[in-house]
C-alpha positions, 0 to 999 in steps of 0.5 A: 533559485532552482525550483526544486529547492521548493520541494525540498522546502516541502518535504522539510515541512512535512518533516517538522510536522512529522516531529511535532506528532512524534513529540505530541504522542510520546508526550501522551500517558501510557497507561497502567503497567499491564498495558506497558508490558503488552505494548512492550511486547508487540514492540519487541516482536514487530522490531525483531521481525523487520530487523530480520527482514532487512538483513535478508533484504540487504543481502539481495540489494547489494547483489542486485546492485553489484550485477547492475553495476557491472553492466556496460549499459548501465553503470555505477550511478544507476547502481547507486540510485538503486541502493538510495531507493531501497534505504529510503524506502527502507528508512520511511517504513522503519520511522512509520512503524516504530512510531505505530508501536509506540502508539497502540498503549497510548491510544488504549489509555486515551481511549479510557477518557474519551473517543476524540483523545483516542482518535487524535493519537491513533491518527498522529500516530498513523500520520507519522507514516504518511508524512514520512513517506512523502518527506523522505520521498520529495527529499531524495528524489530532490537529491537525486535531481541536484546530483545527476540532472547536468549529466549530457543527453538527459542521462539522469532520466535513465538513472532515476528509474533505479531509485524506483526500483530500489524502493519497489524491491523493499515494497515487495519484500515489506508487503509479502513478507509482512502480509504472509506474517499478520494473516497467518498470526491473525487467521491462526489465532482467529481459528485456534481461539474464537472458532475453535476454543470459543474464547473471546478475540485478543483472549490473553490465554490465546499465545498467537495474540501478540503475534496478531498484533505485531503483524498489524504494525510489520504488514499494515503499516511498514508494507503499506508505507514502503507500497505507497512509497513506491507508488509516490516516487515512481508516479513522478520518475515515469512522468519526468521520464516522458517530458520529451512528449510534453515538449513535443506535443506542445503542453509544456514549453520545455523540457525543463518546465517538464521535468519540474511539473510533477515534483512541484504538484507533489510539492504542493500535495505535501503541503495540503496534506499537512493541513488536511492531517490537522483537520481530523477531529470528533466529539464523543458520539461513536457513531460510524458516520461521525468517525467517517466524517471525520477522516473524510474532512481531512481527506476532501479538504487535502484534495480541494487544496491539491487541486488549487496548487496544482492549478498554481503549478501549472499556471506559473510554469507557463504550461498548458491549462489542459494539464490541469484537467489531466491532473485533476482527472487523477486526483478525482479518480483517486477520491472516487476509488476510495468512496466506491471502496467504502461503499462496498467494505463498510457496514454502514451500506448494503452490500457488506449488511447483505453478506452479514445476513447471509452469514445466518445461513452458514459459512458457505452462503457467507463466502459466496456473497462476499466473493460476489461482492467483491467481484461486483465492487471491481466496475467502478474503479475500472471505469474511473480508471478507464475515464481518467485515462481517456480525459489525461490523453485527451489533455495531455498525450502520454505525459498527461496519463502520467501526470494523472497518476501524480494527481491521484497520489499527490495528497497521499500525506493524508491518505496514508495517515487514514490508512496507517491510523487503523492498525494502531487503532486495532492495536488499541483494542487488543491491549484493552482486551488483553488488559482487562479494561472496562467494557466501555473502554473497548466500545470505544476502541472497537468503533476506532477499529471498525473505522480503521477496517474501512480506512484500510480497505479505502487505502488499499483501493486507492493504493490499487488504482494508483498502482495501475496508473502508475504501472501504465505510465512506467509501461508507456516510459519503457515503450519510449525508452526501448523505441517501441512508440515515437513521437514525430515532430508535429506530435503524432505517435508511431507504432510499428507493425510488431506492436499490433495485437495480432502479432505473435510477440505481444500476444504470447506476451499478453498471455504470460503476462495475465498468467503472473497475478494468479500465480503470485496470489497462490503463492502467497495465500498458500504461505499464510495457510503455511504459517496459519496451520503452524500457528494453530499447532503451536497454541495446541501444544501450549494449551496442552503442555503449560499447566493452568493456562486455560485457566488463566493462572499461567503465561503463554509463550507469546514470543514463539508464536512471533518467532514461528510467524517471522521465520516461516514469512521470511522464507515464504516470501523468497519465491514470489518476490524472485519470481517478480523480479526475474520475469520481466527480464527473461520476457525481454531477453528471450522473447523480445521488447514488443512481447515484454510491452505485451507482458507488462499490459497483460499483468496489469489487466488482470492483476488490477481486476484481481487485486480490486476483488481480493481486497474488497471481498475481504474487507466486506467479510471483515466489516460483515462480521463487526456488523454482526458484532454490533448486535446485529443477527444474533451477536456474538457467539451466534451461528451467525457470527461464527459463519461470520467469522470463517469468512473473515478468515478466508478473506484476511489473506485476500485483503492483506497479502495477496491483493495489496502485493499485486500492487507492487508486483505490477509496479516493480515488473514496470519500473525493472523493465524501464530501469534495464531499457538501455539493455532490453531495447538491443534484444529482438527475441526468438518470435 
C-alpha cells in the first residue's frame, strides 16, 4: 500500500470529526426570536460578501490559469493544479465561515445557561474551520500525488507549487478584502457610536453593528482559514520540492521517503489536533487564567502528541533521527511564539496593563506605549525563528529547515480552532447586547470574547512565524529550482559569485523587496480608513434622517452599512493584490533570478518584523481597553476608557488587516517565484 493512503485516512478522520462538531452545534438551542433575527442578519451579510468576493476572485483565477496553460514551459497540468488549489482554499474557507455564522447565536443562547456550555459551542464552531483546513489540505495534496507522482524526471515536483499558488491567491483576496471590510466596519462603528455619540458597544441603534459582526466572520474566520490553509500546504510543497537535498546529504534513504515524510508528519499532526480539540473544557469560574488554561491544555496536548507521532514517522521511514530534532525545532518554536505573543497582548500580563495605565494620560500616551510594546515584542519570535533555522539546518540542511516549518504547522487543526473560536464568541457578545439579555450573560460572553482576543493575537503570532518559516522554505526551493544553489555528490552547497551580498543584482533586489511590505501595509490601512469614513457618514445620515432612531423607536437600515463595506472592500483589495502577484514576476524577468532571490529575502526580513509589530501592538491596544472595561483605571465611560478606545481603533487595521495580510504577501510572492522557476531560470536580467 502506498503510504500516502495514511494521509487520506487522517484527512477523512478530521472530516468525520468536523461532521460530528457540525451536528453537535446545529442541535443546540438557537435562542429567542430576537437572537435568531440578529444572527440571521449577520449570516445574510456574511454570505452576501463572500459570494461577491468569490465571483471577483473566480474571474482572476480563470485569467491566471489560462496564462499559465499557454506558457510552454508550464502547461495544462500546472494550470489545473492552480485551479484545484484555489477551489480547495475557497471551499475550506466557506465551510468554516458558514459554521461560525451558525454558531454565534447558539453560543449566545448557551451562555445564558453557563460559561462552559458557551465555550464548548463556540470552540467547536471554530474547530470546524481548523479541522476542515487540515482535512481539505492533506486530501488535496494526496489527490495531486496520486494523479501525477509517476511523471518522469520528477515533473510532479514542478506542478504542485501551482496548487499552493492557487491557495495563496485566494488567501490574499480573503485576508485583504475581509480585513478591509471587518476593520472598516469595526472602527466606523466604534468611532461614531462609542466615541462620538457616547452609546455602548453593539448598541442596536448603531446601523454599523451588524456590519461589524459580519466582518468578524469574513475577516477573522474565512480570511485566517485561507491564510493558514495556504501555509499548511506550502510547507509540504517546499519540503517535497527539496527532497533531492535530503537524499544527497544522507538524512533520508531515498527521494521517495523524502516525499512521504512531510505528508505523514502532517497526518500525525491531524490525529494529535483531533485529540487536542476534545481536551478543551472548563468549569463555571469566569477567570482569564482558567479560560486560557482550557485552550492551552488542548494546544499543548496536541503539540506533545505531534512530536511523538513525528518521531515514529521518521523512525519507520528509516530516515536519520537527526530530522526529528529539525522538526522538533519548528514545533517548539511555534508553541513558544504563541506564548510570547500571549505575554505581550493579554491583559493578564504587565505590557498590556501598562498601556491601560498610560491611557489615564490621554490617547497620545496610549498610542505611544502601545506601539512601543509592539516593537519590543518582535525580539522573542525573531530569536526563536533564528534558533529554529540554525538547529534545523545543522540536523537536516535545507531540507531540515523546510521540515521545521512542517513541524510548526503540524498541529494547525487545534491551533486554528482556538483562533477561529474568537470571532464566534465576539459575535455572541454583540448579539447579547442587541437582544437585551441580562448583565450576567454579557459577563460570560465578555470573558469568552477577551479570551478570543488573546487567542486571536496568539494565532496571528503563530501564523506570522509559520509564514516566515514557510517563505524561507519556498525561497530555498526556488534557489534550487532555478540553479542558484547546487549540491555536490558529497552534500556540499555551491553558491555562485552572483549571489554575493556585494553583487549589484542582490543588493537591488534586497532594497526593492524590503520596500514591498511598507507599501502593502500603507495600501491596506488606507483602504480601512476609506471604509471607516464611509461607514461613519452612513450612520450619521441614518441618525439624522430616520425619526425615532436614537430614541429606540425606529430600526436602523443595517443592510446599507454591510453593502457599503462590501463594495469598498472589494474595490480597494485589488491594487495591493495585483501588486503582490506581478512584483516578483517583473523583478525576475527584468532584473534576473539573482535579484529575485534578494527581493524575496528582503521582503521576508522587513515583512516579518513589521507583521509582528502591527499584530502585537493592535492586540495589546484591544486588550488594554478590555482591562479598563473590567473595572481598572475608572472603568467604562472614564477618560482612560475613551483614550483606550482610540488606541483600539488605531490598532484594528494593524492587527486584522495589514499585519495578517503581510503573511500571505510573503508566501504568495515566494510560491509564485517557485511556480514560475522553469521560466525565470532563463532570464539573466539587466544587471
